[in-house]
N, C-alpha and C positions, 0 to 999 in steps of 0.2 A: 777579584774573582777569577780572572784569566790565569793569574799566577798560581792561585790555589789549585785550579784544575790541572795546570801543568805539573805541579808537585804531586798531585794525586796520580796522574798518569805515569810519571816516572816511578813512583812508589809501587804501582801495580805491576809495571814491567820488571822491577827488581824482585818482587815477590814471586812472579812467574819463573824468572831465571833461577832463583834459589830453589823453588819447588822442583824444577826440572833437573837441576844438579843433584838434588836429594834422591830423586827417583831413579836416576841413571845408575846402572849396575857397573861395577868395576870388576873385571875378571882377572884371573891369574894373580891375585894379590896374596891370598892365603895358601892356595894350592895352585901351582902352575902346571898347566897341561902342555905337553910338547910331543910332537911327532918327529921321530928320528928315522932316517933312511940309510940303507947300506946297499950299494950297487956292486954286484960282482959280474957285470956285463950280460949275464943271462937272466938273472932274477933280481928283483928289487925287494929287499926285506924292509918292512915298515913296522916300527915299534912305537906304541904309545907309552909315554912315561908321565909320571907325576912327581913333583917336587913340593914338599911341605916347607913353605917359606915363613910360616908363623912360628910362634914360640910355644905352641901347645900341640898335642896330638890331634891329627885330623882324620876323621872317619868319613868315607865318601863312597859313592858308586860311580861307575864310568861306563860310557858307551863309545866304542870304536867302530865307526861306520865306514863302509866302502860302497860308494855309489858309482855305478858304471853306466856310461852312455855310449852307444856305438856311433861311428862317424856320421851315419845317416839320421841320427836322432829318432830312430824308429823303435828302439827298445832300450828301456832303462831298468836297472835292477839295483836293489839295496840289501846289504847284509850287515848284521850287527854282531859284535862281540861285546858282552857286558860282564860286569863283575863288581865286587866290593873290595875295599882295601882300607888299612889303617896305617898311617905314616907318623913316625915320631918327628919332632921338630928338626928341620934340616935334612931329613931323610928323603932320598930319591929312589923310586922303584919302577921297574918295568910292569906295565899293566897287561898288555896284550900285544900280539904281533900277527902279521899276515904277510904274504908274499904275492907279487904280481910279476908277470913276464915283462922283461925290459923292452921287448918288441911289440907289446900290446898296443893296438891302434886306437883303443877306446879312450874316451875322456874319463878319467878316474878321479873322483873326489874322495880324499881320506879326511874324516872329521872325528876329532876326539873331544868329547864333552864330559865334564866332571860335575857331579851334583853332591851337595852336602846332605846331611840327614833329614833336612827339611825339604828336600827335593828342589832346592834353589840352585841354579846354574852358577858355579863359582870358577870354573876353569874351562878354556876351550883353545883348540888349535886346529888348523886346517891346511892341507896342501893339495895341489891339483897336478895330475899328470895328463899331458896331451900327447898322444902318440909315443908314449914311453919317456917323454921329457918332462922334467919338473918345471912347473910354472909358478912364479912368485905371485901371490894374490893377497891383497889386504883383507884381513879377517872381517872387519866391519862392513866393507863393501860386499863381501860374500853373504854375510848374514842378511843384508837387505835384499840382494839380487836373487839369492837362491831360496829365499823364504824358508830358512831353517832356523828361526829363532827358537828360544826355549819353548814357547807355547806351541809353535807349529810342529816341533819335533814330538812333543807329548801327544799332539793330535794324531800324528802319524802312527805312534805306538798304539794309541787307543783304537785307531781305525784299521789295524792290521787285517781284520777279518774281511774288510771290504775289498781287499786285493790291490786297489790302486788309489793313490792320493797324490795330487799335483804332478801326475805323470810318472811317478816313481812306483814301481811294482815291488811290494814288500813280500818277499818269500824267503823261506829257508832261514828264519831267525831262530837262533838257539841261545838261551840265556843261562848263564852259570851262577849258581849260588851254593858253592861248596865250602867245606871247612877243613878238610884234610888232604894230604898229598894223594892217597888213593882216589879220593873223590875227584880231585882235579885231573888225575890221570884218566879216569873214566870219562869225564867231560871232554877231554882232548880227543880220546879215541872215538867217542860218539860223534862229536862235532865234525871230525875229519870224514868219518864214514857217511854221515848224514849229507854232507856237501857233495860227496862223490856219488851218492845214490840217486840224485836227481829227484828226490821226493818233493822238494820245494813246497812244503805245506804253507797254507795261508794263515795258520795260527802259530803263535809263539810256542816253541818247545822249551821247557825249563828243566834243567838238571839241578835238582835241589837236594842238598845233604842235610839231614836232620838228626838230632840226638835220638838214640834208641836205648835199649837196656844196658845198664852198666856204662862202660866206656865205649860201647859200640855206636856206630852211626849207620844210617840207612839212606839209600838214594831213592828219591822219588823222581820219576820221569813223568812230566805233566805236558799235556797238549792243551793250551788255553788254561782253563781251571780244572780240567779233568786229569786225575792221576791214572795213567795207563799201565804203570809198572812200578813196583817198589821192591827193594831187596837190601839185605845187609851187606855192608862194605867189607871186602877182604882185600888185602894188599897184593894178592898174586895176580900177575898180568894175564895168565890164561883164564882165570875166573872173570876178570874184568872184560876181557875180549868176548868171552861167551855171553856175558850179560849185555854187552854192547849189541851183539847180534840179536839177542832176544828183544832188547829195547827198540832196535830198528824195525823189527817185524811188528811189534805192538804199535809203534807210531804210524807205520805205513798202513796197518789194518784200520787204525782209527780214522785216518784221513780218507781211506776208501769208504768207510762207513758213512762219514759226513757227505762224501760225494754221492753215494747212493741215496741218502736221505734227501739231499738237495734235488736230485733227479725226480724222486717221487713227488716232492712238493711241486716241482715245475709241471709234472704230468697232471696233477689234480688242480 
């Protein structure tokens, strides 16, 4: 009887181990996420890349996050650059890039996450700068200690409207969903101007390019689920710059309206 119980106990442990191994996710197997840095003494250029290591085409979306914490740990901010891509087997591509000052005193976390079409996390990479110096950090330790697992990151995205989650202030997030070069050019113009305008809206701004009449495409500028501006795409820079300015005014006005409505609700 004792021997049978021992065999049963060992079998139970074996089943648990097999189940745990089956549930554990393996990242960077089909699509490898990698963050590359280039330092020119004054600025550090950070580029997120993806490599298709599988034998088939891979379609995915990505998020390149920059999380800054000042030395006193009194202020934290997070900004995201997102997009979609399709890679052929063996193909490598640059996804998104950003720059930071090499003499920045903040603790800066750069996190690249890649999701497949089922929204499952398949690739990740992370680097940390402390006082402008690159710090080597184990990915798995970070995922545990910084509470940025796949589920927690989704929770952060869903709770953008609340303004704060786990001490990280989510402001100024602009999402890209474009299809053509003029569309991407407009996104770049808008994103740069939005960051320097200090609007810092607490809702996600989406630059979405959709098919229109014939071969034309149209840009939709959305704040949350609300379309605040749409226009037909033209490849001329002056036109795109003009529409960028219009879009900034529309987005700013929308956030001001939300602020006024919030104040009215508080008043009553």
